[in-house]
C-alpha positions as semicolon CSV with decimal commas, in nm:
position;residue;x (nm);y (nm);z (nm)
1;M;-0,446;1,440;-0,793
2;N;-0,803;1,437;-0,924
3;E;-1,098;1,397;-0,687
4;A;-1,190;1,045;-0,807
5;K;-0,833;0,923;-0,756
6;L;-0,829;1,076;-0,408
7;E;-1,159;0,904;-0,319
8;N;-1,020;0,570;-0,441
9;S;-0,709;0,622;-0,232
10;R;-0,920;0,699;0,076
11;W;-1,127;0,385;0,010
12;I;-0,808;0,176;0,014
13;G;-0,712;0,325;0,350
14;K;-1,055;0,257;0,499
15;N;-1,057;-0,103;0,373
16;Y;-0,689;-0,186;0,415
17;E;-0,729;-0,474;0,662
18;V;-0,979;-0,656;0,440
19;L;-0,765;-0,591;0,133
20;A;-0,455;-0,724;0,313
21;K;-0,626;-1,058;0,368
22;K;-0,705;-1,100;-0,001
23;Y;-0,420;-0,915;-0,177
24;N;-0,127;-0,958;0,063
25;R;0,203;-0,860;-0,097
26;K;0,041;-0,749;-0,422
27;W;-0,012;-0,419;-0,599
28;I;-0,378;-0,330;-0,645
29;A;-0,556;-0,084;-0,871
30;V;-0,883;0,070;-0,751
31;I;-1,138;0,251;-0,968
32;D;-1,483;0,353;-0,841
33;K;-1,398;0,207;-0,499
34;Q;-1,346;-0,142;-0,643
35;V;-1,030;-0,345;-0,696
36;V;-1,011;-0,377;-1,074
37;A;-0,671;-0,549;-1,103
38;C;-0,379;-0,677;-0,899
39;G;-0,027;-0,799;-0,966
40;N;0,334;-0,823;-0,858
41;S;0,467;-0,542;-1,081
42;L;0,343;-0,184;-1,055
43;N;0,455;-0,103;-1,410
44;K;0,272;-0,403;-1,558
45;L;-0,036;-0,326;-1,350
46;R;-0,043;0,038;-1,465
47;K;-0,017;-0,069;-1,830
48;E;-0,294;-0,329;-1,785
49;V;-0,526;-0,073;-1,625
50;E;-0,452;0,185;-1,897
51;R;-0,524;-0,074;-2,166
52;K;-0,848;-0,195;-2,006
53;F;-0,990;0,138;-1,887
54;G;-0,849;0,405;-2,120
55;E;-0,923;0,756;-1,989
56;K;-1,087;0,614;-1,676
57;A;-0,742;0,483;-1,573
58;K;-0,656;0,838;-1,463
59;E;-0,893;0,782;-1,169
60;A;-0,710;0,468;-1,053
61;A;-0,537;0,458;-0,718
62;F;-0,246;0,212;-0,693
63;E;-0,125;0,070;-0,364
64;W;0,115;-0,200;-0,241
65;I;-0,081;-0,413;0,006
66;C;0,101;-0,591;0,288
67;D;-0,024;-0,743;0,612
68;I;0,293;-0,656;0,804
69;K;0,221;-0,368;1,042
70;V;0,489;-0,102;1,061
71;P;0,481;0,162;1,336
72;P;0,449;0,524;1,222
73;W;0,767;0,731;1,187
74;G;0,893;0,870;1,515
75;E;0,762;0,597;1,742
């Protein structure tokens, strides 16, 4: 995973609660610590981001956002 993608993934984790309010039960794509697209299908979202951002799409972090809290494994 490249550093930019990792930073975008960390940003999602830090902002998950806010994102869950706006993008509940959606896939999101984040580039440069900003949500650049969302949708119901990961495959369609990936293609859209690749089309719109070209090489920059390699930096995108994709995440399914859901407001349902699940306890960590083992609890």
